[in-house]
C-alpha positions as a printed NumPy array, in Angstrom:
array([[-17.969, -13.608,   7.657],
       [-18.997, -11.684,   4.478],
       [-16.874,  -8.665,   3.62 ],
       [-14.143,  -9.699,   6.064],
       [-10.717, -10.284,   4.576],
       [ -8.223, -12.159,   6.675],
       [ -4.699, -10.786,   6.456],
       [ -1.954, -12.878,   4.899],
       [ -0.04 , -14.746,   7.645],
       [  3.21 , -14.074,   5.747],
       [  3.078, -10.41 ,   6.818],
       [  2.904, -11.453,  10.48 ],
       [  5.956, -13.726,  10.339],
       [  9.136, -12.892,  12.249],
       [ 11.17 , -13.221,   9.045],
       [  9.053, -10.649,   7.175],
       [  8.917,  -8.18 ,  10.072],
       [ 12.699,  -8.24 ,  10.442],
       [ 13.352,  -7.958,   6.707],
       [ 10.785,  -5.148,   6.429],
       [ 12.576,  -3.169,   9.166],
       [ 15.938,  -3.859,   7.492],
       [ 14.581,  -2.551,   4.167],
       [ 13.209,   0.603,   5.805],
       [ 16.566,   1.18 ,   7.507],
       [ 18.446,   0.545,   4.242],
       [ 16.288,   3.195,   2.546],
       [ 16.623,   5.676,   5.4  ],
       [ 12.896,   5.464,   6.101],
       [ 12.175,   7.353,   2.897],
       [  9.913,   6.455,  -0.023],
       [ 12.236,   5.403,  -2.818],
       [  9.839,   6.439,  -5.595],
       [  9.582,   9.905,  -4.025],
       [ 13.366,  10.03 ,  -3.698],
       [ 13.722,   9.242,  -7.417],
       [ 11.254,  12.041,  -8.247],
       [ 13.035,  14.409,  -5.82 ],
       [ 16.443,  13.723,  -7.405],
       [ 14.935,  14.32 , -10.853],
       [ 13.513,  17.677,  -9.689],
       [  9.904,  16.527, -10.133],
       [  8.884,  17.029,  -6.498],
       [ 10.223,  19.333,  -3.798],
       [  9.883,  17.069,  -0.785],
       [  9.968,  13.258,  -0.628],
       [  7.63 ,  11.461,   1.791],
       [  8.447,   8.959,   4.533],
       [  7.996,   5.289,   3.717],
       [  5.169,   3.503,   5.487],
       [  5.332,   0.159,   3.695],
       [  7.72 ,  -2.156,   1.924],
       [  6.746,  -3.239,  -1.587],
       [  7.694,  -6.454,  -3.395],
       [  9.068,  -5.308,  -6.763],
       [  8.309,  -8.696,  -8.318],
       [  5.01 ,  -9.774,  -6.699],
       [  4.982, -12.735,  -4.353],
       [  2.372, -14.456,  -6.53 ],
       [  4.78 , -14.418,  -9.479],
       [  7.969, -15.285,  -7.582],
       [  7.34 , -16.646,  -4.082],
       [ 11.032, -17.56 ,  -3.923],
       [ 11.851, -13.818,  -3.819],
       [  9.453, -12.846,  -1.024],
       [ 12.293, -12.633,   1.534],
       [ 15.02 , -11.285,  -0.771],
       [ 16.145,  -7.755,   0.113],
       [ 16.89 ,  -6.826,  -3.51 ],
       [ 13.214,  -7.442,  -4.338],
       [ 11.985,  -4.878,  -1.78 ],
       [ 11.411,  -1.145,  -2.061],
       [ 10.276,   1.211,   0.709],
       [  7.275,   3.308,  -0.359],
       [  4.806,   5.866,   0.954],
       [  1.095,   5.002,   0.708],
       [  0.565,   7.212,  -2.359],
       [  3.395,   5.648,  -4.361],
       [  2.367,   2.153,  -3.263],
       [ -1.125,   2.806,  -4.655],
       [  0.47 ,   3.789,  -7.974],
       [  2.037,   0.315,  -8.108],
       [ -1.362,  -1.29 ,  -7.383],
       [ -4.068,   0.581,  -9.338],
       [ -6.32 ,  -2.503,  -9.124],
       [ -6.472,  -2.102,  -5.327],
       [ -7.326,   1.585,  -5.625],
       [-10.262,   0.863,  -7.954],
       [-11.499,  -1.882,  -5.633],
       [-11.244,   0.424,  -2.591],
       [-13.183,   3.174,  -4.387],
       [-15.969,   0.721,  -5.24 ],
       [-16.187,  -0.448,  -1.627],
       [-16.304,   3.143,  -0.364],
       [-19.067,   4.015,  -2.837],
       [-21.027,   0.921,  -1.808],
       [-20.79 ,   1.905,   1.871],
       [-21.915,   5.478,   1.172],
       [-24.892,   4.713,  -1.057],
       [-27.792,   2.958,   0.656],
       [-29.463,   0.024,  -1.099],
       [-31.689,   1.189,  -3.919],
       [-29.514,   4.222,  -4.578],
       [-31.702,   6.636,  -2.578],
       [-30.113,   9.206,  -0.332],
       [-31.817,  10.78 ,   2.61 ],
       [-30.955,  14.203,   3.944],
       [-31.232,  14.701,   7.683],
       [-32.006,  18.212,   8.841],
       [-31.432,  19.089,  12.488],
       [-34.052,  21.322,  13.998]])
């Protein structure tokens, strides 16, 4: 199906789900990048972690995909900072969905 991306089965495995929860518990459910910024006095309030990031990407080191020391709990904002290529791709997709083919926009006025 065009435009449909199937999720990686790795992220649905029992091993990953357990390790992910262990990493979130280890980090107190807090974004570790935010915590670093908070400790440095850069931000006033750290955010809660919503995902667990592979420090060394799985593509580079698949042998580290289930190693706790290679994981870092992050909020969505900080995770995007680690993956700017995903942010640019998401912006393009959003722009494509908003602009109709041909680049013309139509304004609907309710009467």
